[in-house]
C-alpha positions, 0 to 999 in steps of 0.5 A: 147935911149930917153936921146939921142933923147932929148939931140940931139934935144937940141943940134940941137936947140942950134947949129941952134940958134947960126947959125941964130943969135937967141941964146939969144932967145933959151937961154931965152926959155930954162930958161922959159921952165925950170921955167914953168916945176918946177912950174907945177911939184910943183903944181902937187906935192901938188895934188899928196900928197893930194890924196896919203894921202886921199887914205891912210886914205881910206885904214886905215878906211876900205873904200877900203875893202868896195869898194873891196866888192862892186866891187867884181862882177866885180873883180871876172870876171876880176881876177878869180884867186884872192881871193877878200880879198887878199893883191893883190886884196886890192892893185888893188882896191886901184889903181882902186879907185885912177884912178877913182878919176883921181889921175894920178901920185898918183895912180902910187905907188898903181899900183906898189904895186899891181903888186908886190903883183900879182908877189908874187902870181905868181910862174913862175915870168912871167907876169900872166893873172892877171898881164896883166889884171891889166896893161890893166885896169890901163892903160885904167882906168875909170876916174870919176873925172879927177882931175889932168887934171882939176887942170891943166886946172884951172892953165891955167885959162881955160874958162870952166874947167869942160867941159872935164868930159863927153868926159873923161867918154866916152873915158875911158869907150870905152878904158877899154871895148876894153882893157878888151875884148882884154885881155880876148880874148887872155887869154881864148885861153891860 
């Protein structure tokens, strides 16, 4: 459906550009936008590769297991049905760590792995309470260091790259608190 919407918007732009005599401007804007899209994607790809490598090193070095142990009081409340040393909990903690470090797209493969591990523990193959809670936490993640946003702001020569950190903390805390309260409220009744 989204492909049809985007395709329709592009077609309408070209048609209006042809009727208004600004087809040259439309073509120029398309090429500039495509070039900017490739440049932005490549710059984010470098950040994503760096953070993915760091997370792999953290996992292999045992840091993730230590972090899982430190987060145990919180994860015990959020995921009461999971053992703290299970593969599912390990994947959840890796995703939470990636999100806390603001790794955005680099956290996505870790989130997919966490959901796969949670589905292995779910015999009914319907989204369990743990899967729903994970999706809420992943979506409303607390970002201590919003590195991707900082990299984007740096890329456009922002006057003060770091001025967004405090507002990001506030919004992250409010979002995750509201999400967890809502999720716990729904699952307690079930």
